C-alpha positions in Angstrom: 16.3 -109.8 76.2 16.7 -108.6 79.8 20.1 -107.3 79.1 18.8 -105.6 76.0 16.0 -103.9 78.0 18.6 -102.8 80.5 20.8 -101.3 77.7 23.6 -103.7 78.6 24.4 -104.3 74.9 27.7 -106.2 75.3 26.1 -108.7 77.6 23.0 -109.0 75.3 25.3 -109.5 72.3 27.1 -112.4 74.1 23.9 -114.1 75.1 22.2 -113.8 71.6 25.4 -115.1 70.0 25.3 -118.1 72.3 21.7 -118.8 71.3 22.6 -119.1 67.7 25.6 -121.3 68.5 23.2 -123.6 70.3 20.6 -123.5 67.5 21.8 -122.0 64.2 18.2 -122.0 62.9 16.9 -119.8 65.8 15.6 -116.8 63.9 14.8 -114.7 67.0 18.4 -114.9 68.1 19.6 -113.4 64.8 16.8 -110.8 64.9 17.7 -109.7 68.4 21.4 -109.7 67.7 20.5 -107.3 64.8 18.6 -105.1 67.3 21.7 -105.1 69.5 23.9 -103.9 66.7 21.2 -101.3 65.7 21.2 -99.9 69.3 25.0 -99.8 69.1 24.7 -97.7 65.9 26.4 -100.4 63.9 23.8 -100.6 61.1 25.9 -102.6 58.7 26.2 -105.5 61.2 22.5 -105.2 62.0 21.6 -105.5 58.3 23.9 -108.5 58.1 21.9 -110.2 60.8 18.6 -109.4 59.2 19.9 -110.7 55.8 21.0 -113.9 57.6 17.5 -114.4 59.0 16.0 -113.8 55.6 18.4 -116.2 53.9 17.0 -118.9 56.2 13.4 -117.6 56.3 12.7 -115.4 53.3 9.1 -114.8 54.1 9.7 -113.7 57.7 7.7 -110.4 58.0 9.7 -108.9 60.9 12.9 -109.7 59.2 11.7 -107.9 56.1 10.5 -105.0 58.1 13.7 -104.6 60.1 15.9 -104.9 57.0 13.7 -102.2 55.4 14.1 -99.9 58.4 17.8 -100.4 58.2 17.9 -99.4 54.6 15.7 -96.4 55.3 18.0 -95.2 58.1 20.8 -95.4 55.6 18.7 -93.3 53.2 18.5 -96.2 50.7 14.8 -95.5 50.1 14.1 -97.7 47.1 15.7 -100.7 48.8 13.7 -100.0 51.9 10.5 -99.7 50.0 11.2 -103.1 48.3 11.5 -104.8 51.7 8.3 -103.2 53.1 6.3 -104.2 50.0 7.6 -107.8 50.4 6.5 -107.7 54.0 2.9 -106.7 53.1 2.7 -109.4 50.4 3.6 -111.9 53.1 1.4 -110.4 55.8 -1.3 -108.2 54.2 -2.5 -106.8 57.6 0.9 -105.7 58.7 0.1 -102.1 59.9 3.7 -101.3 60.7 4.9 -102.2 57.2 2.1 -100.3 55.5 3.1 -97.3 57.7 6.7 -97.6 56.6 5.6 -97.7 53.0 3.8 -94.4 53.7 6.8 -93.0 55.3 9.0 -93.7 52.3 6.6 -91.8 50.1 6.5 -89.0 52.7 10.3 -88.8 52.5 10.0 -88.7 48.8 7.4 -85.9 49.1 4.9 -88.0 47.2 2.2 -87.1 49.7 -0.9 -88.6 48.0 0.8 -92.0 47.8 1.9 -91.6 51.5 -1.7 -90.8 52.5 -3.0 -93.8 50.6 -0.7 -96.2 52.4 -1.2 -94.6 55.8 -4.9 -95.2 55.4 -4.3 -98.9 54.7 -2.1 -99.1 57.9 -4.9 -97.5 59.9 -7.4 -100.0 58.5 -5.4 -102.7 60.2 -4.5 -100.8 63.3 -6.7 -97.7 63.8 -4.5 -96.4 66.7 -1.1 -96.8 65.1 0.6 -93.7 66.3 3.0 -93.0 63.5 0.4 -93.5 60.8 -2.0 -91.1 62.5 0.7 -88.5 63.1 2.3 -88.7 59.7 -1.1 -88.7 58.0 -1.7 -85.4 59.7 1.6 -84.1 58.5 0.9 -85.2 54.9 -2.6 -83.6 54.8 -0.9 -80.4 56.0 1.5 -80.6 53.1 -1.3 -80.6 50.6 -3.3 -77.9 52.3 -6.0 -80.1 53.8 -5.8 -78.7 57.3 -9.1 -80.0 58.6 -8.1 -83.6 57.7 -4.7 -82.9 59.2 -6.3 -81.7 62.5 -8.5 -84.8 62.6 -5.7 -87.3 62.5 -3.3 -85.3 64.7 -5.9 -85.1 67.4 -6.4 -88.8 67.2 -2.7 -89.4 67.6 -2.7 -87.0 70.6 -5.7 -88.6 72.2 -4.7 -92.3 71.7 -1.1 -91.7 72.8 -0.8 -89.5 75.9 3.0 -90.0 76.1 3.5 -88.6 72.6 4.2 -84.9 72.4 4.8 -84.4 68.7 1.1 -84.3 67.5 0.3 -81.6 70.1 3.3 -79.5 69.1 2.5 -79.8 65.4 -1.1 -78.9 66.1 0.2 -75.8 67.8 2.2 -74.8 64.8 -0.7 -75.6 62.4 -3.1 -73.4 64.3 -0.6 -70.6 64.7 0.9 -70.5 61.2 -1.8 -72.0 59.0 -5.2 -71.4 60.7 -4.3 -68.0 62.3 -5.9 -69.2 65.6 -3.5 -68.2 68.4 -5.9 -69.3 71.2 -5.9 -72.9 69.9 -2.2 -72.7 69.1 -1.5 -71.8 72.8 -3.7 -74.7 74.0 -1.8 -77.2 71.9 1.7 -75.8 72.7 0.8 -76.0 76.4 -0.2 -79.6 75.9 3.0 -80.3 74.1 5.1 -78.8 76.9 3.3 -80.9 79.5 4.2 -84.0 77.6 7.8 -83.0 76.8 8.9 -80.2 79.3 12.5 -80.3 78.0 11.6 -79.3 74.4 12.9 -75.8 74.0 11.1 -75.2 70.7 7.7 -75.9 72.3 8.6 -73.6 75.2 9.7 -70.8 72.9 6.6 -71.1 70.8 4.4 -71.1 73.9 6.1 -68.0 75.4 5.6 -66.1 72.1 1.9 -66.7 72.5 1.6 -65.5 76.1 
């Protein structure tokens, strides 16, 4: 895990392989080996590890979640959704899995279903950043701008290291609410959080 945190993926891979040689039933070893392959952009090997875990522990929520995320990243949305739905059957309060279900529906542009699942996610974790931010996005897509602003502001306030909600609020106020003063405020906040983002810088300069 230390090697993984240090981005020393080859050394991490060697160590995790050794753990499962010592204990072939050690599910965390397989899971972390999958994470190593994911970080090395070898999704097929990562999925192989997650499937190995689930072959041994079919009701392991994190295994189901990670396998679903792998499928999502390969744009295999129906397969991903199946894994996330299995995860919440096993662990009904799994906010991350509910959020992933919402994200699949977002990607399918089925925004009411996405909204429904994001609210379930927030019921179990009211500060989950991606549920808050993506809920704001989904409400924007169906023209409910006040609801969008509510959740985007929560994402912004709860997660001061996260620039996207502020940047999206800047866009929403400028392009949908016709409020350049508020737009300028939010683009300024986004630039503070992510100074290297040229899109935020450009949008802010246009409002000066």
